[in-house]
N, C-alpha and C positions, 0 to 999 in steps of 0.2 A: 379527422380531429385527433389531437393528442391530449393526453392527460399528464399529470405530474405524479401519478402513483403507480398504476398497473393497468394492463389491458382489461376492459370489461365491456359487456354488451349492454347497451341502453336503448331506450325507445325514443326516437326523434320523429315527430310528426306521424306517429303511429307505425313507424317502421323500425325494425331492429337494426342497429348499426354497432360496429365494434370500434371502440375508442382505443387508439394505440397509446403505448407508454413512451413518453419522450425521453425518459431516463436521466434528465438533468438535475433532479433532486432525489434524495434517498429516503424511502419510507423507513422510518425508525421503528424498530421493534423493541419494546420493553418487556422483559421477562414478567410473566403473569404474577410471580410471587414477589416481584420487586415493587415496592412503593415508590412513587415519584419523590425525588429529592426535595427536602424542605426548602422554603424560600430563603432561610438563613444561609444555607449552603450555596445556592445559586447566586444570591446577592453578594455573598462574601467573595466569590470568584470574580464577579464583575467589579466589585469595589477595589480589589487588589490590582486588577489589570488597569483600572482607570487612573491609578497613581502614576503610570508611566506615560509621559507626554507623547513619546514616539510610537505608542500602541493605540492611540485613540481610534484610528480607522478600524483596526481589527476588533477592538472592544465594541465598537458600534455594530459590526457584523454579528459578533457573538451575542449581543443583547437581543437580537432578533431571533436567535436560535433557542427559544424557550424550551422546546421539547428535548433538544439535545442536552441542555443543562439539567433538566429534570430527570433525564434517563441515567445520569451518572450516579454511582453508588457512594453515598456520603461516608461509608465505612472504608472506602479506598482513597488513595491519593492519585493525583494525575499530573502529568507534565503538559503544560500548555506551550506549544511551539508557535509563538506569535510573530508573524511577519510585521516588520516596522512599517510606518505609514507610507513611505515611498514605494514599497513593494506591493502593498495593498492597492494603491492608486494605479501602479503599473499593470497589475493583474486585471483590474476592472477595465482599464483602457484597452489592454491587449485583446480582451474578450468582448469588447464593445458592450460592456455591462454597466448599467447605472449603479450608483451606490446603494440603491434600494433593491438590488438584485435578490436579496434574501428575504424580502418581505412576502413570504408565502404563508399558506395555511400552516398552523403550528405543527401538524403531524408530519411535515416534510422537512428534511434536513439537507442543507447544502453540503455536498461532499468536500467542497473547498475548505469548509470550516471543520467538518467532522474528522477529517484526517489529521488536523493539527492538535487534536486532543488525544493524548496517549495515556494508557493506564501505567502508572508508575510501578515497576517491578518490586517485589518484596526483596529486602536485602540490598536495595539500591546499588547496582554495580558501578564501577568506576568507568563511566562512559568515555573518558579521555584516553583510556588505555585498553579497554576491552570492547569488542564488538558485541551487539546485543539485538535480538529481534523484539520489536515492540508491537503491542496490540493497540490499534486506533479505535476511535468511537464510531467508525463507519462500518456498520454491520448489515447482515441480511443478504439476500440474493437480489442484486441490483445490477445496473449497467456496469458498475465499477468493481464489484466484489461478489464472488461466489466460491467461498472456501468450504462450504458444507456446514451443516448443523448450526446455522446462524453465526458462524465464526466471523470475527472482525477482520478487516483488512490489516495487513502488516506493513510496517516500515522497518528498515534496518539502520541502527546507529553504529557508525564506524569511526574509530579514531583516524584523524586525518593522516597521521604518520604511517598508517597501514596502506594508504593509497599508493598507486603507481602512476606518476612519481609521488614520493611521500610529501604530505602537506606539513603545515606547522604543528609541532608538538603541542598538545593541549587542545587543539581545535577538534571539533566533532562534525562529521558529515552525516546527514540523514539520506538514505537511499529509498526512493519511492517508486511510483509507476514507471515502467520501461527503463528502470535503472537510473533515472535522473537523480541528481544530487542537489541538496540544499545545505548551505552552511549554517551551523548553529553558533551564535556568538558565545564567547567563553563565559561571560557573566551569568550567574544563575540568581534568580529571585525566589528564595524559599518563602512559603507562606503556609497558613494553616491547612489548606487543602491540597498542597502539592508544591510544584515548582513552575515558574515561568521562565522560559528562555526565548530570546529574540532570534529571529531567523532572517535570511536574505530572500525569502519568498515562500510561496505555498508549496506543499508537497504535490507531486504530479499524480493525476488519476491513473490507476491501473487500467489497461485496455485488454481486449480479447487477444488470443494467441496470434492470430494471423497479422494484424497490424503491428503488434509488438515485434514479431520476427522481422517484418518489413522495415521497421524503423530502426532496427539495430543491425547486427551482422549475421542474420539468420535467413537470408533470402533463399539460399540453396537448401537449407535444412527444411524450411517450411514447404518448399517445392517438392521435396522428397516425401514429406508427410501427406501432401495433396495427392501425389502420384500413387501412394499406397492406401489412400482413403482413410488415413488415420487421423487427419486434422479435425474432422468434424467430431469424432468420438472424444478426442483429447480436449477439445474446446468445451465440451459439455460435462467433463468430469471435474468435480470440485476437489481442490486440495492436492495438486500434483506438482512434482518437481521434474523438470526436463533438463538433462545434461546435453545440450545441443552442441553441434560442431560449428564453429565460425566458418564463414564462407571460404576463407583462404585455406582452411584445413580439408576441404573436399577434394578428392581425386576422382571419385566416381560416385554415382548416386547409390546409397545403400538400400537393401531390400527391407521389407517389413520386419523381419525377425531381428535384423541388426538395429533398426530404429527402436524397437521395443526394449532393447537393452539399454537405451538411453532415458527411459521413463521410469521414475519411481512414483508409486501411487500414494504419496504422502508428502507433507510439507517438510522441506529441509533448506532453510536459508543458510547463508554462510556461517553464522554463529553456531549452528547445529552440526556443521561438518567438522567434527572433531577428528583428531589424528587416530587412525585405526577403525573408524566407523565403517560398518558394512551395511549397504542398502540393497534390498531386493528390487528387481525390475519386472516390468511386464513380460519381458522375454525369458524370465526364469533364471537369469544370471545374477551375479552379485557384483556390486560396485564397491570398491574399497577406497576409502579416502586416506591419503597420506599427506604429511606436512614436510616441507623443506624450507626452513626460515619462515618468511611471511607468505610463501606460496603454498597453494593447495593443489593436490593432484587426485585424479579419479582414475583408477586402474592405469596409472602411469601417464595419463594425459593431463597437462597443466590446465587449470582453470584460468582463463585469460580475462574473463569478465564475469563477475558474480552478481547475484541479486537483481536480475532484470525482472522486476515484479510485474505479474500479470493479474488479470481479473480472477483467475482461478488457480493461481499458484505462483511459481517462480522458475525462471530459466537461468542456468549457469552455462556460460559458453566455454567449450574445451578447444584446445589448439588443434586437435585431430580426432578422428574416429577411434 
């Protein structure tokens, strides 16, 4: 039997049984000191989204996320990255889900919706020209996020012109789980409680390390982690950054000490990788970040793919060991 919250032991017909956690919805944790947001706040968000005809499907989903809206802090502002109707319909069809997929008990929150709500940074950066790490409303230790200390899942906002090859100047890309990209439409809709921006889809769920490596270009790197028995420990460690080597950069399988020099036990998404930054590693060495134009290097090795976001951190792929 599966539940939509967490494993627990129950009595069925007088026998103790363990109910497993399905992981498909996110238990929402609200800080004890935080009072639920007032109805004027939550109603104001829904009212503003309802004005956009091409957001009716997303608005309908969000209306069912009562607990998510009530958990937001009225003293803050938020960015609502709202997929337009066609992309909500495609998402539901692709996953064989009915439009009532989110009509759950109120204490559970769909990760598909929670990731689309992002805390607006203070001093609002120029997203069209500067990359930025954003905190989503998907929090806690769940199937899709474990960054430690009830930290929320992250996504990275990146100017399209910094992509390889460069995209259209002024466009913005959001990078989410497994490094997948979602395009944000250029028009912004400011309102009292933040900003609405339309997107061409939902952000992708972060996954565990092993399937993330397998789905990207890290099959040889994850095999080396398995061989040295490091993978299990890294998968259970919240809030890590791995500078992995892409498959084409492997010449021989590195030993455990070499692999540990690729692991930083803290979060460092690409916006945090400033020129001259020094990061310590599990292996006791130091990684130094340098910039050349739009490219970033770590100890002389070029980062060929950044922000491959995982359940418990982020992977950046290097061209070589």
